[in-house]
C-alpha positions, 0 to 999 in steps of 0.5 A: 414231824408227824403227828397222831392226827390228820390235821395240821400237817400242811406242807404249803409254802405258807406253812414251811415259811412259818416253820422256819420262823418258828424254829422247831415249834409244833407245825400246828401252831405254825400253820395257824400263824400263817393265817391273816393277823386277827383271824386267830386271837391266840396267834396275835397273843403269841406275837404280843408276848414275844415282844413282852418277853423280849424286854430282857434277853439273856445268853444261851445256856447249857442243860443238864443231865441227871446222871444218877438216875436210871436210863430209858428208851424212847416210849413205845408208840403203842403206849397209851397217851392217856397214861404218859400224857394225861395232861396234854391237850392240843386244840389243833390235833383234837388232843391227840399226842404228837408222834414225837412225844413217844420217841423221846429219851427218858430217865427216871429214878430217885434222889435221896433226901437228907433225912433218907427219903427218896423222891421220884424224879423224871427226866425227858430229853437228850443231854448231849443234844441239849448241850450241843444247842445250848438249850437249858432244861424246864424244871417243873414244880407242881402245886401242893402240898403233896401233888405228883407231876402227872397233871403237868406231863404235857410239858414233856412235849417241849422236849419231843417237839425239838427232837429231845434237844431240850430236857424237861425234869418233873418230880413227885412231891413227897407223900404222893406218886412215886416219892416216899411219905413224909415223916417227922416234921410236916411243914413247907420246909420239908418240901423246900429241902426236898426241891433243893436235893432235887436241883443239886442232884441234877446239877441244874445250877452247876450246868447253867441254869433251868427255866422254871414252871411252878403252879399255884401259890405253893409252886410259886413259894418254892420257885421263888425260894430256889430262885432267890437263894441260888444265883445262876439256877433260874434263867426264866420263870413262869408262875401259873395261878400264884397268889402273893400270899397263902391267905390271899389264895384262901380269900380268893377261893372263898370268894369263888364259893359265890359262883357255885351252887348253894348246896355246894357252898354249904357242903364245903363250909360245913365240912371245913368247920370241923372236918366231920367224916360224915360230911365228906362224901357231899364235900367231895361232891362239892369240890368236883363242881368247884374244880370243874369251874375254877381248876380245870374246865375240861371235865373228865377230859381234863384229865389226871388232876384227880390222880395226881392228888395225894392219897389218903395217907397224906392227910396228916401232912395236909392237916398240919400245913393247910388244916386240910382246908382250901376255904379256911385259913389254917395250918402251918401255911397260914402266915406264909407269904412270897418274898415280894419286897425288892423281888424284881432286883433280887431275881435280876441279880441272881441271873433270871432273865424273864418272868411270866405270871399266867392266870386263867380267866376262870381261875379262882385266884383273882386277877388283882392277886396275880398282878401284885406279883407282876407289879413287885417284879417290875417295880424294880425295873430300873434296879436290873430286874427282869421284865415280868409279863402278864398273861390273862388266858381266855377259856381257861381255869387255874390249870391253863396248861390243861385247858389251852395246852397248845397256847400255853406251851407255845407262849412258854416256848417263846419266853424260854427261847427269848430268855436264851437269845443273846 
């Protein structure tokens, strides 16, 4: 497939042979894999992960189509990649988006919630091709509360690189992006119900399940709730930067303040003490410093994460759910935890074939926190639990998919394809 880059388009015998082994994965990675073992650290890491994910295998499953959504054609090649794929960065093509990503069919529309509110959903891929090849879709859940899908848009390339034969579904959480604002009660149940409505509208469980990718504690909480309450919905589960509880995430982030400048630390704690609006500008500057170290290390090029955040109109829901704070435990989420007791056995009983926990080297969430989830799943190995792989990715912060996009999407492909193999 033609890339929007002059690099990584080799057609040598080694690359062609690797392409056959890699299936339809990106040529850039296949060329890298043709290098001697040990010459490319990520190549070795992909190979190891292949074995790790291979500990549990599942049958091939069908993908789904959002029949209620509006249709769309392929993206115009002249459309700005920074607009469509602001979260995409391929280390082997200088960040340029592959041509195939612009030629993939897409659908956009709205799902009506039980309360009448509308949630914006975007689907990429060709349902008929995906069904023919028995490729289950990827369902993406952003961090939150109230963050749009935009910063995770690089996941869409997983569809384009197989000619649309795998669908990818993303949605904007209530109160951000193109979705309606939150009215009435403001708690995690609103967002759990929203996710349930989207899953139901897309018929994900009815048509064989999906591979779920979730970011942060918030995303993990929603993803695990769906996986545990709906048998057959989740085929594989990838959790990026998760913590076992919201309190643990806050505690880890608080400890990370020791690694920012004293002025930034003081500004953050001063503002979160009483949310005095006069301290907001200094707080915002301090949060940018924190984000550049622990959220995404790509700086301005890391793109669209700031644009994905909920607007000021959502301050009421953030205040109710998290106290509008990141480093001080507050709000209705303060006592919220992941359901770790018997987690592995329950996931296995509901058809989950593989679990992967991913953490960036510079993530504010501590390795011990992430590994607690891994251990909870693997503790039930003798009770039909899926194997849970752990991947600590060098040179990345919380948004591993932004900082190390090529590696992240390639290894995600490995786990997805392994879970689908019989």
